[in-house]
C-alpha positions in Angstrom: 25.8 8.9 -1.2 22.5 8.5 -3.2 23.8 4.9 -4.5 23.3 3.3 -1.0 20.0 4.9 -0.1 17.3 2.7 -0.9 13.8 3.2 -0.2 10.9 0.8 0.7 7.0 0.9 1.0 4.4 -0.2 3.4 1.2 0.0 1.4 -2.5 0.0 2.0 -4.9 -0.7 -0.9 -8.8 -1.1 -1.1 -11.3 -1.1 -3.9 -13.8 1.3 -2.0 -14.3 3.4 1.4 -14.7 0.9 3.8 -14.3 -2.5 1.4 -11.5 -4.7 1.8 -7.9 -3.8 2.9 -4.9 -5.1 2.0 -1.6 -4.1 3.0 2.2 -5.0 1.6 5.3 -3.8 1.3 7.6 -3.5 -1.8 10.9 -1.7 -2.8 8.9 0.1 -5.7 5.9 1.4 -5.2 5.1 2.5 -9.1 6.1 -0.8 -10.3 3.7 -2.7 -7.8 0.9 -0.7 -8.4 1.1 -1.0 -12.1 1.1 -4.7 -11.3 -1.9 -4.5 -8.9 -3.8 -2.6 -11.2 -3.0 -4.5 -14.6 -3.5 -7.7 -12.3 0.1 -8.8 -13.0 0.2 -11.1 -10.1 -2.1 -13.9 -8.9 -3.6 -13.6 -5.9 -5.6 -12.0 -3.0 -5.3 -8.3 -4.7 -6.4 -9.4 -8.4 -9.0 -11.8 -6.8 -11.0 -8.9 -4.8 -9.9 -6.0 -7.6 -7.8 -4.2 -5.1 -5.8 -1.7 -6.8 -6.4 1.8 -5.6 -3.7 3.1 -2.9 -5.2 4.6 -0.1 -2.1 5.0 2.5 1.6 4.2 2.0 4.6 5.1 4.2 8.3 4.9 2.9 11.2 3.3 5.0 15.2 3.9 4.4 15.6 0.2 5.8 13.9 -3.0 4.7 13.7 -4.1 8.1 12.0 -1.1 9.2 9.5 -1.5 6.6 8.7 -5.2 7.3 8.7 -4.3 11.1 6.0 -1.9 10.2 3.8 -4.1 7.7 3.4 -6.6 10.3 2.6 -4.0 13.1 -0.3 -2.6 10.7 -1.3 -6.5 9.8 -2.1 -6.5 13.4 -3.9 -3.9 14.0 -7.7 -4.4 14.1 -9.7 -3.3 11.4 -11.0 0.2 12.6 -7.3 1.0 13.4 -6.5 0.2 10.0 -9.6 2.5 8.7 -8.5 5.8 11.0 -5.0 5.5 9.8 -6.1 5.4 6.3 -8.5 8.3 7.2 -5.8 10.6 8.9 -4.2 11.2 6.1 -6.8 10.2 3.1 -10.3 10.9 4.5 -12.1 10.8 1.1 -10.3 7.4 0.2 -8.6 8.8 -3.0 -6.7 6.7 -5.0 -3.2 8.2 -4.2 -2.4 6.4 -7.5 -4.7 7.7 -9.7 -2.4 10.2 -11.9 0.7 7.8 -11.7 1.5 7.0 -15.4 1.2 3.0 -16.3 
């Protein structure tokens, strides 16, 4: 059954506590974080140096991940901050020990 199981992630990046926030979705969080950390893709995150993983959720189905991403993007800023701080009160980069 593992061959039919997929994993999708909705994630939140920032540069620092209470800094600019970015919400994205991916099917490979480690690869995507490598791209953010090494600025391999031009855009909002590389422009503002948003490369610290503050929060993420995982989903089996891509439609669920996309729905959640849209939901999170529509939250006001304080709700996004509260969501991060519920799971990561010190705004520690959750990907800091990953190998890139």
